[in-house]
N, C-alpha and C positions, 0 to 999 in steps of 0.2 A: 769695210764689208758689213755685213748685215747685223749690226750691233746697236740699232736704234738710236739714230741721230737726234729724234725729237727728245729722248732722254738726255742726251748731251747738252742740247739747248737749254731744257729745263734746269740742268744741273749747273750750267755756268751762269745762268739767270740768277739763280738763288745765291750763288756764291758772290755775285756783283751786288745784290741787294742786302745780304745778311753778314756780309763780313765782319762788320763791327760787332755784332751780336754773337756770332758763331765762328771764332776763328778757327775751329777744328772742324768745320761743315764737311770738308773733303774726306775726313775719317770716319763720319757717319753718314755717308752718302745715302741718298734715297734708295729703298729698294728698287731692283731691277725689275722689269716687267716680269710677271709671273712668279715672283719671289715672296712667299709669304712669311719668311724668316728674318728679313732685313740682313742677309748675309753676304749680298752682292755690294762691292764699292766701286766706284768709278773715279778716275784721276787722269793726270796727264804728265805727272813728274815721276811716281814711283808706286808699287804696289807690292803687297805682301799677303799670302794666305797660308795660314798655319792652325794648329790645333787649339789655340786659345787667344782670347784678346790681349792677354799680357805678352805672349810671345810675338804675335803680329805687331803689336805696337812697339816693341823694342826693335823689331826690323825696320819699321817706318821711321823710328827715331835715328837709327844708324844711317838710312838713306838721307834724311834731312839733315844730318850732320856732314854730308859730302861723301858718305861711303858709297861702294859700289854694289851690286847685286851679291857677290861673293861675301864681303864684309857682313852685309845684312842678314844672309842665309846662314853664316856661321854664327852670328849673334843669336839668330832665331833658334838655331838647333841648340846651342848651350842653354837657352832660356827654356826650350821644352824639356829638357832633362830636369828642370826645376818644377815645372807645372804639371808634367806627366811622367812622374818618376816611375811608374809601373809599366810604362810602354816605351821608354827612350832614356837615353842618358850615357854618361860616359864609359858605363859598363858595357856598351853595345857596339854597333857598326852601322854601316850604311854605305850609299853610294850617290855620288853627285854629278849630275849632267849640267855642263856649264857652256854658255855662249858668250864669247867675248867679241864685242861689236869691233874693236880694233883688230883689224886682220882678219874679220870673219872667221874666228877660231871656234871649234867645238872640241870640248875636252870632257872626259869621263874620268873621274877620280874614284876609285873602287877601294874601299876600306872594310872589307868583310872580314871577319874574325878567322884565326887559323887555329888549327889543332895542335895542342902541345907535343913538343918533340917526343916525349917519353911516352905518350900514349900508345897502347897496344889493343888489338882487338880483344873483346871479351872483359877488358877493364871496367867498362861503364855498363851498368845494369839498368835499363830504362824503368823497370818496376820499382826499384829502390832508391836510385840516385837522381831523379829529375829535379828534386829540390834540394839540392846540395851543391856544393862548390865544385863537385866532380862533373857538373853539367856545363861549367864555364869554359868557353873558348877564349882565347886570347883577346881582351877588349881592344878595339880598334878605332872607336869613334875620335877619341882625342887625336890621334895620329892623322886621321883622315881630314878632320876639321882644320887643324892647324896646318896642314900641308895645304890646303885649299887656299888658306889665308896668305900663307907665305908666297905661293906661286901667282895667285890671281887677285889677291885682295889689295887694298890701298892704305887701310888703317892698321894701326898697331894692335898687337894681340891683347894689350892692357885695355885699350878703347873699345875693342869689340867684346871682351869677356866682362867688363865692368857691369853692364846692365844686369846680366844672369846672376853675378855674384850679389848685386844689390838686392834682387828679387828673392833670392834665396834667404838673404840675411834679414830683410825687413818683413818678408812674407807677402802672401797673396791669400785671396778667399777661394777656398775650395769650391770646385765646380761639382755638379751632381755625379759625374762619371767618376772622378777621382774618389769622392766620398763613398761611392758604392763599391769601388774596386777595393777599398780598405775593409769595409764591412763584410763583403762577400767573400774575402779570402782572410779573414781574421783568424779563424782556427789554425791555419798554416802560418800565417806571417807573425802571429804573436809569439811563435817560438823562435823567431829569428833574432839574434842578439842586436839590440839597438833599437828595434822596431818600436816597442812600446813607448819608448823615450821619445821618439819623433813623431808618431803618428797617432798617439792617444793623450788625453788628458786624465792621468790616473787609472789608465786602463780603459777608458771610454774612448771609442774612436771618434775623431773630429769629425763633424758633420758638415753638409753643404753650406756655404757662406762663412765657416769658421776661419779666421785668420791661421794660415799655416806657414811656419818658418822651419828652414833647415840650415841652421849656423853651421853645422858639420860640413854639409856640401859646400857652402859658401867658402869655408876654409880651404877645401881641397881645391875649388876652382880658382881661388886666390893663388894657391900653390902652383898650379898650372899656368895662370896669368904671369907669375913672376919667372917660373924656371921653363916653360915651353914644353915640348915634345919630349925632352931629356928627362925633364922631371918626372913625368908620368912612365915613361919607359926605361930609364937607366939610374933616375935619382933616388933621393930618399923616400919620395912617395911610391916609386916603384917597388922599393923593398918592403914598404909596409903592405902594399897590394899582394905581392907575391907571398909574404909571410901569412897573411890573413886567408888567402887562398888555399895555401898548402895546409894550414891548420884545419881547414874544412874538407881536405881530401884531394884538392886539385893537384895535378902534377905540372901546372904551369910554373916555369922556372923564370929567373932572372934573364937567361939567355934567351927564353922565347919572347920575353918582352923587349929586349934590346935589338933583336933581329927583324922585329915587325917593320914592314914597310907598307906605305900606300902605293897602290899600282896605278899608273896614268894608262888608260886603255882607249883604243880607237872605238868611237861609237859605231853601232850598227844602224843601217838604214833602209828604208824601202819608199817607194812612191804610192799615192793612195789618192785617186780622183784629182790629180794635178797638184797635190800637196806633197811634201816630203815629210816623213817621220822619222825622228832621230832618237834612238833609245839606247840603253845600256847593254853592254856584251856580257857573256859568261865571266864570272860564275853567277851571275844572275841567270835564271832560266824563265824570266819573265818577258825579257825584251824581245827574244826570239820568237816566244809564244805570241806576243802582241803582233808582231810584223807578219809572221805566217798567217794569223787570223785575218789580218787586214787585206793581205794578198789573195786569200781565199774568197772573202767578201766582195772583193772587187769584181769577181766574175758575176755577180748578181745585181740586178736592179733593185737595190734596197729601197731607193727613194720611191719608186712605183708601188712596191709592197706596202710602203706606209709605215709611219713611227709605231712602234710596239704592236703590230698586228701579228696574229698568230703566225702567219708566214715569215715575217721579218724575224721574230724571235726564235723560231726553228732554225733559220738559216745562219743567224748570229750565233747562236749556241753550239750548232754542230761544227760551225768552223772553229769555234773556241776549242771545243773538246778535241778536234784534230791538232790544233796547235799545242794544247795541253799534252797530248799523248807524245808528241815529238820532244817537247821540252824536257819531259821526265825520263825519255829513252835515250837521249843523246847528249844532254848538257850536264856539265860538272866543272870542276877546276881545270882551266885550260893548261895548267902546269903538269897535270897528271894525265890528260887524255887528248886524243886527236878529235877535235869537235868539227862536226861539219857545218859550221855556222853559215858559211857563205851560201852553201847549197840551200839550207833550211829556210833562209830569208829572201831567196831569189823567186822572180816571177815564173821561172821556168819549173822549179819545184812545185809551187803552187798549182801551176796548170796541170800537173800529174796528179797531185792530191785531190784537186776538186773533182776528178772522175770518181773518187770514192766517196764523195759527199752524198748522203742519203737524200731521197727525194720526197718521201711521204711518211717515214717512220724513223725514229731516232736510233743510234746505236745503242742497243739494249744494254750492252756491257761496256767497257771501256772502249773508246774509239780507237782505231788501228793506228799505230805509228807508222812511218814511212819506210821506204827502202833507199837507204843511204849506204855510201860505200866504207862504213866504218863498223865496229863492233857495236851491236846494240847493248846498251846497258839496262839493267833490271832496276826500275824506280822503287825506292823504299821509303826515305825521309820526306818530311813535308814542313814547310817553314810555319812559323808561328803568325796568327792573324794580328798580333798586338803591335803595331808599326805607326809612324807618323810621317806625313809629308809636309814639305814646304815649297811653295813657289813664290819667285822674287823677280820683279823687273825694276831697273833703275832709270834715272834720267839720262843715263849715257847710252842706252840700249843695250846693255848686257842683261842677260837672264839667266836663272839658275832654278833647276828643278832637282830636289834632293830627297831622298827617302831614308830614314834611319830607324833601327829598331833594337829591341831587347830580346826579340824571339817571343816567347810566350809572355802572357801577363805577369808582370813582376820578374820577368826573366827566370833565372834559376831559384827565385825566392831566396837569395842569399845576399847578405849584405855584411860588409866587415864594420865592426861596431867602431863608431867614431869617424867613419868616412862618409857615411850619409847617402850612399847611393847603391843601387841594385846592379848585380851583374847579369849577363846575358845567359841564355838557355840553349845555346846552339850546339852543345855536344849531342844533346839529344836529337838534333836533325840528323846525325850521322849514322850509318848502319855498322854495328858492332858485331855481327855474327859472321864468322869466317866463311861460312857456307853461302854467304851472299856478298863475296868480294867483288862480284861484277856490278855492284851497285855503284853509280856515280856518287852516292854518299857514303861509300865505305870509308871507314876511319882510317887515315894515314897520317903520320907525323907531318905537320907543315901544311896540310891540305885547307884551302881556303872554303869557308861554308857556302853552301849553294843557298840561293833566295830567289823568290819570284818578284822581289821589289824592281819597279821599273819607272824610274823617273825619267820622263819623255819630253821632247820638244817637237812641235809641229811647225813645219817651214811653209811659206809661201813666197814663190819667185826667190828662193835662196836664202831668206831672212826669217827669223822665228816669228810666230804670231801667237803661239800657245806654249806655255810650261804647264805640265800636268802629271800627276802621280797619285797614288792611293796607298793605304794600308789594305791589309785583308788576306794575305797569303794568296790562296788559288782564286780569290775575288779581284785580285789586283789588275791582271791584264784585260780581263772582260769589262771591268768597271772604267778603265781608261778607254778602251776601244768605244764603248757605249757613248762616253761623253763626246769623245772625237766625231762620231757619227752624228750625234744630236746637233752639234755645231755645225758641221761641214755639210751635212746632208739634209737636215731637217730644219736648218735656218733658226736655231735657238741662241739665244744669248747664252754667255757661260754659266750664269747661275741657273737659268732655266734647264739647261743641259745637265747640270749637277743634280738639281731637285727631281728630275723626271724618274718615274717608277722603273725598277730593275727587276730582271728576272735571269739569273745565271745557272746554268749547268756546271757546277764546279766540283763534282765527286770525280775522282780519278778512277771509280771503280764501276759506276752506274750511271744511269740518266736522271739522277735526282736533280730537281729544278728548285734551287733556293730563290723564291719569288716574293716580292711584296704584294701578295695576292690582294690584300685590302684595297690596294690602289689600281688594280685592274678590273675591267669588266668581267663578270662571271663566265660569260660567253668565251671570252679569250682564255681564261683558266681552263675551261672544259675543253677547248681545242687543243690547247697544249697537253693535256692529259690523253686526248685521242692520238696526238702524235707518238705517245709513249712516255712523257716524262712522268717521273715520281714527284708530286707536288710537295715541297716543303715550304709551307706558308710561315713567313717571318713577319707577317703584319704589314707595317709601313715604317719608312725611313730607319731601316735597320742595317747596323753596320756590318752585318754578315755579307752584304753585297758591296762593301767597300766605303770609303770616306774620302772623296776627292778634294784635294786642293789644286787650284788652277788658276792661271791669269792669261786672258786673251787681249792681244793688241791689234786694234783697228788701225790699219796703216793709213787709210785715208784721213783719219781725224787725229792720228797720234794720242789716241786715247787708250787707256788700259782699263779693262773690266776684270776685276778681280772676284773669284767665287770660292766659297767655302762649303762644305757639306754639312747639312743639318744632322746627318746620320752619326757624326762624331763630334758636334759642337764646334766645328771648325769656324773660323772668324777671318774674313777678308777685309783688310783696311787698304785705302790708297789716298793719294794726295795730289 
């Protein structure tokens, strides 16, 4: 399809001429057309896009060693817990959207955290407990990643985890984002047992470029590599985790750890301009939002409106706001609620909802939720913005799109001294007021945390051509939708589509427009104000509007185009 065959010819020519000089040329591929950051990569065998050159290279190395996309995704995810410990790691959770070429299989592994069995309404106080162990839900990433590896990987646990262990033990050079995350949160983090030992040199925070080692985390990862799921959820390590959490006020028990399971769920789907979009079901409330948004936009001639024109941005964002309204009104843990998911993502429902779409003025308050034959829930909680996405494609045709998170930055800002990793903050996602028991976030023992994470695949003629996802809480579904539109409707390559300016109405309560206004024509911004948007200018290349990692497959040339978002210093590699 439209992915610049001239670029491919140039790339292959350079490989033939310069192989002897640059054996790793494919991993430092020329920038794609329209990319000023050098984030795009081109290959024919495999590709990885993730938050760091370190994690992406580990994924590439696994692919080169003969591993499949699941092997590489799991290895990359463990590595991200090393290089982005403030946003991700074994104290967190996630979801994985998998395509297995053999048998044309689509699998969603959901490993969101659960509420401890002993939790009762009123036990948690958002004002006093957010930076404590009381804010920790049962950590689930280890269970999810190792379940994915056991079910759909090809390499051993030891092989897949070894690179992350080595990275933690030998160290890496801090990037600007992690260095800033340490200094910006120093007042709080310096009170966390073990933090000063790990993240400072005699109390002075490590700076950008400094070598950072985490041998404590390396030891923990090695124990997981040796003992597997049982070690983290039932073994000696589980005992240490539970004891440390309980000492900090948590109600998580050994039983909570032992009974945790990863759920294999059916993906949800819709068609969009002749393509098919496959994404994750509840307890994600981002997948349904994305699909409803696409179904609504399909009623409009967006291509004729033109890329990022005021008319396009108005239509895009009001469709997004309607999907947002439904996602928070009707979606929670499917074990606790009767969820109208099939209706919400149907073309018939969109045909009714589109009748409510505004024509010349935005919804001034929240967009209206729809009329569905279930009890409407009262939205309360909101997912954290600090998340990380991975996209992988392998030489066998398998593809993985996976998003993992700690919730808030540094999660609950709680670490057990000697273990070297932070725990999630997802109890704060829940509603704890008994007067609001009709919220889908209302705290109940065993309930799985709701999240807008939306790892997604796009199909052409029944086979995937794109793996895509983003961090960013409420920015996730519109960020994914925007890039899909940029590729499918506006003929951009994947890196151009990622780099393009964004403007998202992502407030649940009003028409605030979070916009990279410095990258738009002032007349466009003025027109958006006239539509009724409240302008929130975040400058340019700001992670408030997401941080896409994606891979596009050109079926005609069997060439991979991997893209990484400069808003989050993502790095795509391919070979």
